[in-house]
Structures are given as structure tokens and as C-alpha cells.
DRENPALO-744696 format. One line per 4 residues: number of its first residue (from 1); their letters; for each residue x, y, z of C-alpha. Coordinates in steps of 0.2 Angstrom, whole numbers, plus 5000, padded with zeros to 4 digits. Example, Ala and Ser with C-alpha at 12.3 -4.5 7.8 and 13.67 -1.06 7.14 Angstrom:
// DRENPALO-744696
1> AS> 5062,4978,5039  5068,4995,5036
This chain:
// DRENPALO-744696
1> XXXX> 6279,5669,6275  6297,5666,6269  6301,5683,6275  6295,5679,6293
5> XXXX> 6304,5663,6293  6320,5672,6287  6317,5684,6301  6316,5671,6314
9> XXXX> 6331,5662,6308  6340,5679,6308  6335,5683,6326  6340,5665,6332
13> XXXX> 6357,5668,6324  6359,5685,6332  6354,5678,6349  6367,5664,6348
17> XXXX> 6353,5651,6348  6351,5637,6335  6335,5638,6323  6323,5624,6318
21> XXXX> 6330,5614,6304  6330,5597,6296  6344,5586,6299  6351,5574,6285
25> XXXX> 6342,5585,6272  6344,5590,6258  6350,5573,6252  6349,5561,6238
29> XXXX> 6342,5543,6240  6337,5529,6229  6322,5516,6228  6320,5501,6217
33> XXXX> 6306,5502,6205  6290,5492,6209  6294,5493,6227  6279,5488,6239
37> XXXX> 6271,5501,6250  6280,5507,6266  6297,5504,6258  6310,5515,6267
41> XXXX> 6318,5528,6256  6327,5540,6268  6328,5544,6286  6330,5562,6294
45> XXXX> 6327,5571,6310  6321,5588,6316  6332,5599,6327  6321,5610,6337
49> XXXX> 6324,5629,6339  6331,5637,6355  6313,5639,6361  6311,5620,6361
53> XXXX> 6294,5623,6354  6287,5606,6347  6284,5602,6329  6267,5606,6323
57> XXXX> 6256,5590,6322  6255,5582,6305  6272,5589,6300  6285,5586,6293
61> XXXX> 6275,5585,6276  6279,5583,6258  6271,5599,6251  6277,5598,6233
65> XXXX> 6285,5586,6221  6293,5587,6205  6286,5579,6194  6269,5578,6203
69> XXXX> 6267,5561,6212  6258,5553,6227  6271,5539,6228  6279,5545,6244
73> XXXX> 6275,5551,6261  6283,5555,6278  6281,5542,6293  6285,5547,6311
77> XXXX> 6297,5535,6319  6301,5540,6337  6303,5557,6345  6310,5569,6331
81> XXXX> 6315,5555,6319  6305,5553,6303  6307,5542,6287  6301,5545,6269
85> XXXX> 6293,5529,6263  6283,5523,6247  6264,5524,6248  6260,5511,6234
89> XXXX> 6247,5523,6226  6257,5525,6211  6269,5512,6203  6287,5517,6201
93> XXXX> 6291,5510,6184  6309,5514,6178  6305,5510,6160  6288,5520,6158
97> XXXX> 6288,5533,6172  6299,5547,6179  6316,5541,6186  6320,5556,6198
101> XXXX> 6308,5565,6210  6312,5581,6220  6302,5580,6236  6300,5597,6246
105> XXXX> 6299,5593,6264  6292,5606,6275  6292,5607,6295  6285,5620,6307
109> XXXX> 6286,5622,6326  6273,5630,6338  6281,5647,6337  6280,5648,6318
113> XXXX> 6298,5644,6314  6299,5633,6298  6311,5624,6287  6310,5618,6270
117> XXXX> 6322,5605,6262  6323,5595,6246  6325,5576,6245  6330,5569,6228
121> XXXX> 6324,5551,6225  6331,5541,6211  6321,5526,6205  6333,5512,6201
125> XXXX> 6331,5499,6187  6326,5482,6192  6326,5468,6179  6308,5462,6177
129> XXXX> 6303,5445,6170  6294,5444,6153  6275,5446,6153  6261,5438,6143
133> XXXX> 6248,5450,6135  6229,5450,6136  6220,5434,6140  6236,5424,6138
137> XXXX> 6242,5431,6154  6227,5424,6163  6227,5407,6154  6220,5402,6138
141> XXXX> 6208,5388,6132  6212,5380,6115  6202,5368,6104  6207,5354,6092
145> XXXX> 6195,5343,6082  6198,5325,6086  6206,5316,6071  6215,5332,6065
149> XXXX> 6233,5330,6058  6247,5334,6070  6254,5352,6067  6252,5370,6072
153> XXXX> 6240,5375,6086  6243,5392,6092  6257,5406,6092  6262,5411,6110
157> XXXX> 6268,5429,6112  6275,5439,6126  6286,5455,6129  6300,5460,6140
161> XXXX> 6296,5476,6150  6315,5481,6150  6315,5480,6131  6304,5495,6126
165> XXXX> 6310,5493,6108  6305,5475,6107  6321,5471,6098  6328,5457,6110
169> XXXX> 6321,5440,6106  6313,5429,6120  6314,5411,6122  6299,5400,6123
173> XXXX> 6297,5382,6130  6285,5370,6139  6289,5369,6157  6284,5351,6158
177> XXXX> 6288,5341,6142  6274,5333,6133  6273,5318,6121  6258,5325,6113
181> XXXX> 6263,5343,6111  6279,5354,6108  6284,5372,6107  6297,5380,6097
185> XXXX> 6309,5394,6103  6299,5407,6094  6283,5402,6104  6274,5391,6091
189> XXXX> 6263,5377,6100  6260,5362,6089  6253,5344,6091  6264,5329,6088
193> XXXX> 6250,5315,6088  6232,5313,6081  6219,5313,6095  6204,5302,6098
197> XXXX> 6190,5309,6109  6183,5291,6113  6200,5285,6118  6201,5297,6132
201> XXXX> 6210,5311,6125  6198,5325,6130  6209,5339,6136  6227,5343,6141
205> XXXX> 6234,5355,6153  6251,5363,6147  6261,5377,6155  6270,5388,6142
209> XXXX> 6286,5397,6149  6296,5412,6142  6314,5417,6147  6322,5434,6143
213> XXXX> 6341,5437,6140  6345,5438,6158  6337,5422,6163  6321,5428,6171
217> XXXX> 6306,5418,6167  6287,5419,6166  6273,5406,6163  6255,5404,6158
221> XXXX> 6243,5390,6158  6236,5383,6141  6221,5371,6141  6220,5361,6125
225> XXXX> 6202,5354,6123  6198,5340,6110  6182,5343,6101  6171,5327,6099
229> XXXX> 6163,5323,6082  6150,5310,6077  6160,5296,6069  6155,5280,6079
233> XXXX> 6139,5269,6078  6129,5266,6094  6132,5251,6105  6120,5241,6116
237> XXXX> 6125,5240,6134  6111,5229,6141  6118,5211,6141  6101,5202,6143
241> XXXX> 6094,5195,6127  6081,5183,6134  6068,5188,6146  6056,5177,6156
245> XXXX> 6040,5185,6161  6025,5179,6170  6008,5179,6163  5994,5191,6168
249> XXXX> 6005,5206,6169  5996,5223,6170  5996,5235,6155  6011,5247,6156
253> XXXX> 6022,5234,6165  6040,5236,6161  6047,5220,6156  6064,5225,6149
257> XXXX> 6075,5240,6148  6086,5241,6133  6101,5252,6135  6114,5258,6122
261> XXXX> 6127,5272,6121  6135,5282,6108  6154,5281,6108  6154,5299,6102
265> XXXX> 6144,5305,6117  6152,5293,6130  6151,5301,6147  6138,5314,6141
269> XXXX> 6120,5315,6138  6119,5309,6120  6102,5307,6111  6097,5290,6105
273> XXXX> 6081,5284,6097  6074,5266,6101  6061,5256,6090  6054,5238,6088
277> XXXX> 6055,5233,6070  6045,5217,6073  6026,5218,6072  6018,5212,6088
281> XXXX> 6003,5216,6099  6010,5213,6116  6024,5226,6119  6030,5243,6115
285> XXXX> 6046,5252,6117  6049,5270,6123  6059,5278,6109  6069,5289,6121
289> XXXX> 6072,5278,6136  6072,5260,6128  6060,5253,6141  6048,5239,6134
293> XXXX> 6031,5239,6142  6016,5227,6141  6002,5234,6131  5991,5219,6130
297> XXXX> 5986,5205,6142  5997,5190,6142  5987,5175,6146  5998,5159,6146
301> XXXX> 5982,5148,6147  5974,5154,6131  5977,5159,6113  5993,5158,6104
305> XXXX> 6003,5159,6120  5996,5142,6125  6005,5134,6110  6020,5145,6110
309> XXXX> 6025,5156,6125  6040,5163,6116  6040,5181,6108  6055,5187,6098
313> XXXX> 6058,5205,6094  6071,5216,6085  6076,5232,6093  6083,5246,6082
317> XXXX> 6094,5260,6090  6101,5275,6080  6109,5292,6085  6102,5308,6083
321> XXXX> 6102,5321,6075  6116,5318,6062  6128,5304,6056  6115,5291,6051
325> XXXX> 6123,5278,6063  6112,5264,6069  6113,5246,6077  6101,5232,6079
329> XXXX> 6098,5218,6092  6087,5203,6094  6078,5199,6111  6066,5185,6116
333> XXXX> 6052,5185,6129  6046,5169,6137  6029,5169,6146  6028,5158,6161
337> XXXX> 6013,5150,6169  6009,5157,6186  6002,5151,6202  5986,5160,6206
341> XXXX> 5985,5154,6225  5998,5161,6237  6005,5151,6252  5999,5157,6269
345> XXXX> 6003,5154,6287  5992,5153,6303  6004,5166,6312  6013,5181,6304
349> XXXX> 6024,5185,6320  6035,5174,6331  6045,5178,6347  6060,5167,6352
353> XXXX> 6073,5169,6367  6090,5161,6365  6104,5159,6378  6119,5168,6372
357> XXXX> 6130,5153,6373  6118,5142,6362  6128,5131,6350  6128,5134,6332
361> XXXX> 6116,5123,6322  6103,5125,6336  6085,5124,6329  6076,5140,6334
365> XXXX> 6059,5138,6324  6051,5127,6311  6039,5137,6300  6033,5121,6291
369> XXXX> 6021,5118,6306  6012,5134,6303  6012,5137,6284  6002,5129,6269
373> XXXX> 5996,5131,6251  5978,5128,6244  5984,5124,6226  5981,5106,6222
377> XXXX> 5993,5103,6208  6011,5103,6208  6021,5114,6207  6008,5127,6210
381> XXXX> 6004,5120,6227  6022,5120,6232  6030,5134,6242  6047,5138,6250
385> XXXX> 6055,5151,6261  6066,5165,6256  6083,5168,6264  6081,5177,6281
389> XXXX> 6084,5195,6281  6081,5210,6293  6090,5220,6306  6105,5211,6313
393> XXXX> 6100,5194,6306  6114,5193,6293  6127,5180,6297  6117,5175,6313
397> XXXX> 6102,5165,6307  6098,5154,6291  6088,5140,6285  6095,5123,6285
401> XXXX> 6092,5117,6272  6089,5132,6262  6071,5136,6259  6065,5123,6271
405> XXXX> 6058,5135,6284  6069,5128,6298  6077,5143,6306  6094,5138,6314
409> XXXX> 6108,5148,6323  6123,5149,6312  6132,5164,6320  6138,5170,6337
413> XXXX> 6125,5177,6349  6138,5182,6362  6130,5196,6372  6146,5206,6374
417> XXXX> 6151,5205,6355  6152,5223,6349  6142,5219,6334  6128,5211,6344
421> XXXX> 6129,5226,6356  6126,5237,6341  6111,5227,6337  6105,5228,6355
425> XXXX> 6105,5209,6356  6088,5210,6348  6086,5203,6331  6072,5204,6318
429> XXXX> 6071,5191,6305  6060,5194,6291  6057,5178,6280  6045,5176,6266
433> XXXX> 6034,5161,6261  6032,5160,6243  6025,5149,6229  6038,5139,6219
437> XXXX> 6029,5144,6203  6025,5161,6196  6020,5174,6200  6028,5170,6217
441> XXXX> 6015,5176,6229  6023,5180,6245  6019,5183,6263  6030,5190,6276
445> XXXX> 6034,5182,6292  6042,5192,6306  6053,5183,6319  6059,5192,6334
449> XXXX> 6074,5184,6343  6080,5190,6360  6097,5185,6367  6097,5179,6385
453> XXXX> 6113,5186,6394  6124,5174,6405  6138,5177,6417  6154,5172,6407
457> XXXX> 6168,5184,6413  6175,5190,6429  6176,5207,6435  6194,5213,6431
461> XXXX> 6204,5229,6431  6211,5236,6415  6228,5235,6422  6237,5222,6433
465> XXXX> 6243,5236,6444  6243,5255,6444  6257,5267,6448  6253,5285,6452
469> XXXX> 6263,5300,6457  6258,5315,6467  6267,5330,6474  6268,5332,6492
473> XXXX> 6263,5350,6490  6246,5345,6482  6231,5349,6494  6217,5339,6499
477> XXXX> 6204,5333,6485  6219,5333,6473  6216,5319,6459  6230,5306,6461
481> XXXX> 6224,5294,6447  6209,5283,6442  6207,5265,6442  6194,5256,6431
485> XXXX> 6187,5239,6432  6175,5231,6420  6165,5215,6417  6165,5210,6399
489> XXXX> 6147,5203,6403  6133,5214,6396  6122,5222,6401  6135,5229,6414
493> XXXX> 6130,5232,6432  6136,5246,6442  6154,5244,6449  6158,5251,6466
497> XXXX> 6176,5255,6471  6183,5255,6489  6200,5255,6497  6203,5238,6506
501> XXXX> 6220,5241,6514  6235,5253,6513  6236,5272,6513  6238,5275,6532
505> XXXX> 6249,5289,6539  6254,5294,6557  6239,5306,6559  6226,5298,6547
509> XXXX> 6220,5281,6545  6220,5284,6527  6226,5299,6517  6217,5293,6501
513> XXXX> 6199,5293,6496  6192,5284,6481  6176,5289,6472  6165,5273,6473
517> XXXX> 6157,5277,6456  6171,5283,6445  6186,5275,6454  6195,5292,6455
521> XXXX> 6208,5292,6469  6210,5308,6478  6220,5315,6493  6211,5317,6510
525> XXXX> 6226,5327,6516  6243,5332,6510  6256,5318,6508  6273,5320,6516
529> XXXX> 6288,5313,6507  6299,5314,6522  6286,5303,6532  6281,5290,6519
533> XXXX> 6288,5291,6501  6278,5277,6494  6260,5270,6498  6254,5253,6493
537> XXXX> 6235,5252,6492  6223,5238,6488  6208,5244,6478  6193,5233,6478
541> XXXX> 6179,5234,6464  6163,5225,6467  6147,5223,6455  6132,5213,6457
545> XXXX> 6141,5197,6453  6160,5197,6456  6173,5206,6466  6191,5210,6461
549> XXXX> 6206,5219,6469  6221,5227,6462  6237,5235,6469  6240,5253,6467
553> XXXX> 6257,5261,6471  6257,5280,6475  6274,5288,6474  6275,5304,6483
557> XXXX> 6286,5316,6474  6298,5326,6485  6295,5344,6485  6303,5359,6494
561> XXXX> 6290,5360,6507  6300,5360,6523  6306,5376,6531  6324,5378,6537
565> XXXX> 6325,5375,6555  6340,5383,6565  6347,5381,6581  6345,5391,6591
569> XXXX> 6329,5398,6585  6329,5413,6597  6344,5419,6607  6349,5434,6618
573> XXXX> 6366,5443,6616  6374,5457,6624  6386,5468,6614  6398,5481,6621
577> XXXX> 6395,5498,6614  6413,5500,6609  6414,5483,6601  6426,5483,6585
581> XXXX> 6418,5481,6568  6420,5464,6561  6419,5455,6578  6409,5439,6579
585> XXXX> 6397,5444,6593  6399,5432,6607  6405,5419,6595  6387,5417,6591
589> XXXX> 6384,5404,6577  6368,5399,6569  6367,5380,6563  6352,5377,6551
593> XXXX> 6345,5361,6544  6332,5357,6531  6325,5340,6528  6323,5342,6509
597> XXXX> 6337,5355,6505  6356,5354,6505  6367,5364,6517  6373,5374,6502
601> XXXX> 6355,5380,6498  6354,5392,6513  6353,5411,6512  6353,5422,6527
605> XXXX> 6345,5439,6528  6340,5451,6542  6323,5458,6541  6315,5470,6553
609> XXXX> 6325,5477,6568  6342,5479,6560  6342,5498,6562  6356,5507,6554
613> XXXX> 6362,5490,6548  6374,5486,6562  6373,5467,6561  6376,5455,6547
617> XXXX> 6379,5436,6545  6394,5429,6537  6393,5418,6526  6377,5425,6521
621> XXXX> 6374,5410,6509  6380,5393,6504  6382,5386,6521  6371,5379,6535
625> XXXX> 6382,5387,6548  6384,5406,6549  6390,5418,6562  6384,5435,6568
629> XXXX> 6396,5450,6565  6396,5468,6569  6395,5477,6553  6396,5495,6558
633> XXXX> 6400,5503,6575  6387,5511,6586  6386,5530,6587  6376,5536,6601
637> XXXX> 6386,5551,6605  6380,5560,6588  6363,5554,6590  6363,5542,6575
641> XXXX> 6359,5527,6586  6345,5529,6599  6340,5511,6601  6349,5500,6615
645> XXXX> 6339,5485,6613  6338,5477,6596  6326,5463,6591  6332,5455,6574
649> XXXX> 6321,5444,6563  6332,5433,6553  6326,5425,6537  6333,5409,6532
653> XXXX> 6328,5403,6514  6333,5388,6504  6334,5396,6487  6353,5400,6486
657> XXXX> 6356,5387,6473  6342,5393,6461  6345,5405,6447  6334,5421,6446
661> XXXX> 6322,5413,6434  6321,5397,6443  6317,5406,6460  6302,5414,6452
665> XXXX> 6295,5396,6447  6302,5386,6462  6294,5384,6479  6305,5392,6491
669> XXXX> 6303,5390,6510  6309,5402,6523  6313,5399,6541  6315,5413,6555
673> XXXX> 6326,5416,6570  6323,5429,6583  6338,5437,6590  6337,5449,6605
677> XXXX> 6353,5460,6606  6356,5472,6620  6370,5485,6619  6380,5488,6635
681> XXXX> 6384,5506,6637  6402,5511,6642  6404,5512,6661  6407,5531,6659
685> XXXX> 6392,5534,6649  6377,5539,6659  6361,5534,6650  6345,5538,6658
689> XXXX> 6334,5524,6655  6319,5516,6663  6325,5501,6673  6321,5485,6665
693> XXXX> 6316,5469,6673  6329,5456,6674  6326,5443,6661  6334,5426,6663
697> XXXX> 6337,5417,6647  6339,5398,6648  6347,5392,6632  6347,5373,6628
701> XXXX> 6361,5368,6617  6361,5352,6608  6375,5345,6598  6368,5338,6582
705> XXXX> 6380,5329,6571  6376,5332,6552  6382,5318,6540  6386,5332,6528
709> XXXX> 6400,5339,6540  6410,5323,6541  6426,5333,6538  6424,5342,6555
713> XXXX> 6428,5327,6567  6441,5321,6554  6451,5338,6554  6449,5339,6573
717> XXXX> 6456,5321,6575  6470,5324,6563  6475,5341,6571  6475,5333,6589
721> XXXX> 6486,5319,6583  6498,5331,6575  6498,5343,6591  6501,5328,6602
725> XXXX> 6516,5322,6591  6523,5340,6592  6522,5341,6611  6530,5324,6613
729> XXXX> 6545,5329,6602  6546,5346,6612  6547,5336,6628  6560,5324,6621
733> XXXX> 6571,5339,6615  6568,5347,6633  6574,5332,6642  6590,5331,6630
737> XXXX> 6594,5349,6634  6592,5347,6652  6603,5332,6652  6616,5341,6642
741> XXXX> 6616,5357,6652  6615,5351,6670  6631,5345,6679  6632,5327,6684
745> XXXX> 6634,5322,6703  6651,5315,6706  6650,5310,6724  6639,5308,6738
749> XXXX> 6645,5308,6756  6637,5295,6766  6637,5296,6785  6646,5281,6792
753> XXXX> 6635,5269,6802  6635,5271,6821  6645,5258,6830  6638,5247,6842
757> XXXX> 6636,5255,6859  6637,5273,6852  6623,5284,6855  6616,5291,6839
761> XXXX> 6617,5310,6837  6600,5316,6833  6607,5333,6827  6606,5334,6809
765> XXXX> 6622,5335,6800  6626,5346,6785  6632,5336,6770  6642,5346,6758
769> XXXX> 6642,5339,6740  6659,5342,6731  6659,5344,6713  6676,5342,6705
773> XXXX> 6679,5356,6692  6693,5352,6680  6692,5369,6672  6707,5377,6666
777> XXXX> 6708,5395,6671  6715,5405,6657  6712,5423,6662  6713,5435,6677
781> XXXX> 6702,5449,6683  6701,5461,6697  6685,5462,6707  6680,5480,6706
785> XXXX> 6672,5480,6724  6686,5471,6734  6700,5474,6722  6705,5455,6724
789> XXXX> 6712,5446,6709  6703,5430,6703  6705,5418,6689  6692,5413,6677
793> XXXX> 6688,5401,6663  6683,5410,6648  6672,5396,6641  6663,5389,6657
797> XXXX> 6664,5405,6668  6671,5396,6683  6681,5408,6694  6693,5406,6709
801> XXXX> 6703,5418,6720  6721,5419,6715  6728,5423,6732  6719,5417,6748
805> XXXX> 6729,5428,6759  6722,5443,6752  6704,5438,6753  6691,5447,6764
809> XXXX> 6683,5439,6779  6667,5428,6775  6650,5435,6780  6634,5426,6778
813> XXXX> 6624,5432,6763  6606,5436,6766  6593,5425,6758  6575,5428,6754
817> XXXX> 6562,5419,6764  6557,5403,6755  6572,5403,6743  6580,5388,6738
821> XXXX> 6596,5384,6748  6612,5388,6739  6625,5376,6735  6643,5376,6742
825> XXXX> 6655,5374,6728  6672,5367,6732  6686,5374,6722  6702,5365,6719
829> XXXX> 6718,5375,6720  6736,5371,6716  6742,5362,6731  6728,5369,6741
833> XXXX> 6714,5359,6749  6697,5362,6741  6688,5377,6747  6669,5381,6746
837> XXXX> 6661,5396,6740  6644,5399,6749  6636,5391,6764  6624,5377,6766
841> XXXX> 6608,5380,6776  6596,5367,6770  6589,5354,6781  6593,5340,6769
845> XXXX> 6611,5340,6773  6616,5342,6755  6624,5358,6748  6618,5362,6731
849> XXXX> 6632,5368,6720  6629,5386,6713  6632,5386,6695  6647,5397,6691
853> XXXX> 6643,5397,6672  6639,5413,6663  6621,5405,6660  6617,5404,6678
857> XXXX> 6602,5414,6685  6602,5426,6700  6590,5427,6714  6578,5437,6702
861> XXXX> 6578,5422,6690  6588,5432,6677  6603,5426,6668  6619,5430,6678
865> XXXX> 6635,5438,6671  6651,5441,6679  6647,5459,6682  6630,5456,6689
869> XXXX> 6637,5443,6701  6652,5453,6707  6643,5460,6722  6640,5442,6728
873> XXXX> 6659,5439,6727  6662,5445,6745  6651,5432,6751  6662,5419,6743
877> XXXX> 6678,5428,6748  6682,5416,6762  6681,5399,6756  6682,5385,6769
881> XXXX> 6688,5368,6769  6675,5354,6766  6671,5346,6783  6675,5329,6776
885> X> 6693,5334,6771
């Protein structure tokens, strides 16, 4: 076999594969002595061969040990991991057994590849406590004769398993110190007092301890028993010394019981012998029990007893069998005369009914009217009555005066009293009529007393009011609570419960039902916290005598039972096929509300219909307002998308604020919204579809203000105020700029009023407005078109021709239809009259001045420059004089 294994290993090595072998072996491990079963010793693993053949069932296995032992075994952990543990079949003792074991562990796989490794286990020494030997280890009973002198009792011995040579001394002691015993360090147990069995010193429980040099301890129990000896004389325990007995007692009648005890046998069955030392013919004593019996007739009316009815006896008691201890006692018997005729009554049973509120002292029955005695001589013809007895009579009935036969009420006959109820409000009074003289002939009289109930207490509930709670999720027939009314009067009649007022809702006249027999309040239908959070009920209880009502408050506990409601709950949207990703589709917003959840508790998800995941909501949780966005583009060209009409089912749940564990326990409601989305193809895209009927969607929008969105109007108002202030400031700046930039009018020519008699000329006159320019012309330039020289102001851009004689003739500049009339500008020259550049054609008679500054605009509305305006200079080449000049 080993050759085959070697061959397989060699073949695996040649083929470049790894052979089956044990990992972490060979190795050396240790285990403490006296280890319990299944104590881990060493863990190892099996590495499979290249064939991956599994390990044979039941392997690895310890196939041999040195020395031989069954103290170890191999346990499978998981997979290819194993562990060597102790079995507990053999005790691992460092002091007495082997300390080192070589375990041969063998493993084999399915193709026959094996491996064998050795695990060396070293048993480590553990300090063990001392041990008592033999019966002393289980506890020992010791005996001491009472009265013995204090001294040596027993020598306690133990040994230390670690000290095989028994050379190291051990220390002995009593774990609990005792005033009667002591123990020396070498284990000698001795007594310190003298013990008396009769004084109660019968046994003592001691615990002897032993300690080794390392401080480990052991203990054992010692029971020290005191042995009793006969050293005490018997003592009489019966206290009676004089006995009065009637005459005419039958033979064998016990008239006295003499008792005694032996102090040496107290608490046990001792043997005492009784005897009567005085000669007599009337009595005898039982030598074993001490009972005195009549052996001859006692006739008080004849013989010696007529003269002297007293009989004196001496009783002797002695112990047995040893000791010779004895004691004597004198007793006396007085024989009394008896009554031969008993008292009798005409009736032996009586029945009496008493109202429960009868006053104490009420006479119930006088027995003297029914009883008599035939004896003619006193006191033999006298009789009396014994104290009443019987079921329930104690403390309720008595005789007043005692023995008179007059039964009176002394207790409480309250029908509702628990003691009276326990007695059933029925009482049996047993009373005896007896002679006042011996032998006390007696006759029993039975009196049956019944209590008549009366209505004393009203019907009341056990609470002044009730407060119950019920979840709004609870279905019909759910138990809400229970009321209970009771009448302290007994016997109790049936109580009927009903709801007198309260408990109505919008749909039901009463959502509660009460069990008329039990008073249990139940739901007829589910309660709605949002409709009515608290119900106030009046519950009525009625029995055969009274009626009572109580207020019941039912608090409806708010639960998450309302689904989120969104606006709109259905909508139609059209989406261009080329809509950009991330676009809010038609600015669609979803606004949701929930009567019993906060806006932050909403979570949005799209169920069916969102093919290829084109659509999403943002935010998808934590807000009651969300928008629909395009998440991925449409791709109809490649065939990825084939659906043009989408119908989305949107789920709105109110569990966003719940953790994962709470969601599994909480009640979560879900609302739904249906969105129909149509994708509009590109105009160039030809899509062969079946014509669809035209659908007209009518959407009702309602603006619902939510108190939780208070910040929206606040932000809008604040933004409007800031925007209005900005606009006002811009208008002010614009007005200032216009005022600063535009030239001021200097003069207006007014037409002189027509003189009287003149005919008014209806032809409109042209008014030329003259603007005085006080510019300083600090530069000259040549017009590139005409070649004329003009002067200009480098700051304002004002220009004038330098030499008028060289100017070209003026021609009228064409003007676009509808254009604003140009202004005539009068230029003041040196010593020359003012000349105008341009002409006035406007009907108003005023000639607007054309701005000559560099910032002036041309006919196209663009800023003018000297270069751009140069073509117009010829139109201004022939300035003319102002008509008014």
C-alpha cells in the first residue's frame, strides 16, 4: 500500500500536479490534563490531489497512537477543515499517565491517494486541589457519647495529586468556625465542650477544609452525632391530679390518661411502665399507655361511695429496660351523682326567616316554650342549653342570657357580606338541651335560619368613567373595551347593557355595538381618525331593580390608513422624439397630499409601462412635489424603441421616512397616478401606423394651497418686491442719462400775432429751431468726397465748413418714407450769420436739430462716425441762413 501511495505521489509530481496531503501536519500541540470531552487540540486541513477526488467518508482518522489511547478523535469542521479533540473516554492525568502522545492521522481520497502524518500531543500539568480519600470524600458521620469530656474526635486525612511522594504538608481547617469544635492544622478534629443530649445537642454539621501549598482548597462534610444515654428519671406530663367522674360508668370506661416522658428518650418512642400501687377494686391502669379504666360499677347511691365519693390512687412510672429510674404521682377521683332523666322538647327542628337588615339583639326563638324535664327534684329536674354551634352560626347567633334557650341575633346577616355568601345565607344552628346534673343527658335541637334579601345598594359601574383606545385600522367586531356594572345586593340579577347616546358617524348612526350580557364594546365598522378622533358614549346598565349610566370615551388612534392623493391623478403628455435627456417633460409636476403623512414621507416609483426606462421623477422621494424628466433618449432608428404610446403607472408611497426594518412592520399606503405619454415622431420620419382616433383630454387644474408650503408665497412676494425696486432704480438711472445726454432747447420762435385787419395766412410756416453751439473747433479735416475743408471739435464732434465760397451747391437728401424729419442745425461762424445744415420738411414747423456728436445714430439706427457720415456732408454743404435772421 505504501508503495502504491508513493507511486501516485511520484506520478503527480511528474505530471506537475499537487498530490493529496495534510496541511498543518506534522505538528506539535498541547492539551491540559483533565480536559473535558470535545476540548480542541489541533486544527488541520486536507489539500485534495489534482484529480479533485473527495476524501473517503470517515477519514481523516487516527489509525495509531503511541502509547495506545482512546483519548483523542478527529472531528470534521467544514469542507476540508478538521480538528483533533479529546473524547473523554480516558482521563488525561499528568501525574499518573503518559504526558506525550504521537497520533498517526491517515487520509485517503476516492482514487486511492493517501497521506499519513503525525501529530504530537503534550499533556500539560494543571495544579489540582487536594482530595479526601475513601468515605471521607463523600462525607462522614461521627458519634460522641453525651457527657464525654472535650478532646480528640477524629483525624482527617487528604492527599495532593501533585505531590506523588506525599512530602508536602497540607493545611486543615473548619470552613465555618464552631464554638463546640476545632480542627488543628494537621487535621485533628476535637471537641471544646461537654454535650447534653437532653439539652438539644443532638447533632452538628461541620465542613472540614484542606489547602495545598498553592492555595487550592477542597472540603468535605462531617456530621457529628451525640449518642444519648439513660441518665434521667421519667417525668409526668399530665397536669390533672383530681378527676371528677359520674356514677354508673360502664366497665372499661377510661376515666383518666396518665402520661409521662423519659428525658433520655425525649422526641423518640421511649418505653415506660405504669402501675397503681394503691389497692382498689374500681380502677385499673394500662401499663403501656397509662390510661385508667373502670373495672367495677360506680354507684354513688349505695355502698362506701354513698358516704365518701372520693377515691385516691398512687401511680408509679419507671423506665425500661435499664437505669432503674422511676417516679410517683397521687391522683384523686370524685364520683358525682347523676341525673337519670334527660330533658326533652316537643319539637327537634325549627325554621326561621330573618330580614337581612334585622337589628342585633333581635329575639329569633325561645326554646323554653318547647322543652321540659320530668325529674322532680332539683337540680336533677333543671336543664339548660349549650352554646349554639353549626355551619355558619359562629359569631351570628347566641343565647341571651347564656343557657337560657333564647336565640338572639348578635352578628351581621348582610346578604352581600362575603362570609354570609360563602355560607349561602343559610345557617344551621345546633343547640343541645341538657340536664344541669350528671350525667348530662342531652338532646339536639336543629334550627334552620334563612336570610331574606332586601334592596340596599344601587346599580353602579366599577369606574366613574371609561377611556378606551382603538386603532383606526381595526376591522369590524374588534373589541374596544369592556364596562362592568354591578349591584352589591345579592342574589344578583342579570345586568343588560346598551348604548344610550354617542358613537354616531357620517355614514352610520352608531359605529359601536355593546354586548348586552357582557358589556363588551365592539366596532360595527372601522373608525376614522381624520373624521372623528374621539367618541363620547353614554352606556346604560339595567337590572330588575335599578338603572345606571356611565361615560365612555373612545380615542381613535391615528394610523397610516390614507393613501397619497396626487393632482393630477391622470394626464396626457406629448414628447418630441428628439427631446433632450434631462428635460422636464412639458413642465409636468405632480403634487401629492396625504391626510396622515408629512410631505417628506412620499416616495415615487414608476411601475409598469416604463419600457427601456425613458422616464423618471425628480425628486423621487422626500417631497410632495415632483417633476417628470426624460431619463434616456428615444432610439427608434436602431429598433431599440418600438412603442410610441406609453402608459405609465406611477406608485406614490408614504414610507420614505421609515427605515428598512420599520417598513417591514409599519403599515404603508400607496397611491397611483396614470400618465399617458405619446412620442411625436420627427417631421421627416415616416412612421406607418394605424390612424388613431382623436382624443380630447380635459384637464381640471385646481390650485390647492398647502400650509406646509408657506415659503412659496413668501419667496414670490420678496422676489417681486426686489424686482420692482430694481426696475424703479433702472428707470431713474435711464431718466438721468437721457437728461444728461440730450441737448437743451434754447429758443423757440413764435409766430407774431396777426394784426387787426390782416388776413391770416393758412399756409403752414416752417419753424426753424436754432441751437447755439459754443463749441471750440480745435481741428481741421478734408472731406474725402468733396475735398472741402471743415473744422471739427475733437470732444463733441461738431463740424463746420471752413470756407463757404468753396462749398458745393446744396441738394435735397432723400429720406425714407415714414422717417422722422431731420433737424436743421444753425452753425455760427466768425462774423458770419448762422447757417443751417439740412432741411426741415416736417409739418410741425419745427426743425429738429441733427446731433453732430460722435454718438449720433444714422438712418439704420447705428452709431454714426465722421467716416460714416461723410457721404451726407454734401447734403449739408450749402448752409442757408435762418429765415428769421
